[in-house]
Every structure is written in C-alpha cells, then in structure tokens.
C-alpha positions in Angstrom: 13.6 -12.4 11.9 12.8 -12.6 8.2 13.5 -9.0 6.4 10.7 -7.3 5.3 9.4 -8.2 1.4 8.4 -4.7 -1.2 5.4 -5.8 -2.3 5.1 -2.4 -4.4 5.6 1.1 -5.4 2.9 3.9 -4.8 1.9 5.7 -8.2 -0.1 8.2 -7.1 -2.0 9.8 -4.1 -5.6 11.6 -3.5 -4.7 13.7 -1.0 -8.3 14.8 -0.5 -8.9 11.4 0.9 -5.9 9.7 2.3 -5.8 6.9 -0.5 -2.8 5.9 -2.7 -2.4 3.7 -5.6 0.0 1.0 -6.0 1.3 -1.4 -8.4 1.4 -4.6 -6.7 4.3 -7.2 -7.1 3.2 -9.1 -4.5 0.0 -10.0 -2.4 -1.6 -7.4 -0.3 -4.4 -8.9 2.3 -6.9 -6.8 4.7 -5.4 -6.9 8.1 -1.5 -8.0 6.8 1.1 -5.0 8.3 2.6 -2.8 5.6 5.6 -0.3 6.2 5.9 2.6 3.9 9.0 4.5 2.9 10.2 7.3 1.0 11.6 10.4 1.7 11.4 11.2 5.0 8.3 8.6 5.6 8.9 5.8 7.5 5.6 4.2 9.1 3.7 1.1 9.7 -0.1 0.5 9.3 -2.5 -2.6 9.3 -4.1 -2.4 5.2 -8.0 -1.9 7.0 -9.8 -1.4 3.4 -8.1 -2.3 -0.3 -10.4 -1.5 -3.3 -9.8 -2.6 -7.4 -11.6 -0.1 -9.5 -13.7 0.9 -6.7 -14.9 -2.5 -5.7 -13.6 -3.5 -1.9 -11.9 -6.3 -2.2 -10.3 -9.0 0.9 -7.0 -9.4 -0.8 -5.1 -8.6 -4.0 -2.2 -10.2 -6.2 1.1 -9.3 -8.0 -0.2 -7.0 -11.1 -2.9 -5.5 -10.0 -2.8 -2.1 -9.1 -4.8 -0.7 -5.6 -6.3 1.9 -3.4 -5.5 1.8 0.0 -6.0 4.0 2.6 -3.4 5.3 4.1 -2.4 6.9 7.5 0.2 9.7 6.2 0.6 11.6 3.2 2.9 9.3 1.2 4.5 10.8 -2.3 4.7 8.4 -6.1 7.6 6.2 -5.7 7.3 5.2 -1.9 7.9 1.9 -1.6 5.4 -0.5 0.4 6.9 -3.6 2.7 5.0 -6.3 3.8 6.5 -6.8 7.8 
C-alpha cells in the first residue's frame, strides 16, 4: 500500500465558515480524499470544494494557496495528506 503524500500545510482557519487556507506543495482535485493531522486532530474527508481568490476550481497545483471547506476545526501548521 502506498504511503500517504504530504500535499500541504494549513496557514489559516476561518472558524465562522469552517474554511482552511492550505499552501499546497502537491496537487489536489475536487473528489480527492485527504487526511488532516496535527495535535489531537486526525481525520479524513473528501475535498468537496476548492477556491482560489474566491474562484471555484476543480483542481489546484503546488505553489497555490487554496480555500478548502473542512469537516472539523483545524489549526495553523496542521498537515494535509492525499490518500
């Protein structure tokens, strides 16, 4: 079984809307399963919506900062892995 790939780090979390800003160092597409780990947080979810500068996208690549709706509260520095 392949090891999960680190694709980014969370740089900000908007608690009021449940959206994390993720700086990507890999690719991510709508429908990909991701895992977010950090501190006591460790959960999986499907990337249902990706936004860049308030524009909805189907995929994003390394070097981009995206807005990602998350299922649970996260913190700056949490790691995002693609399953």
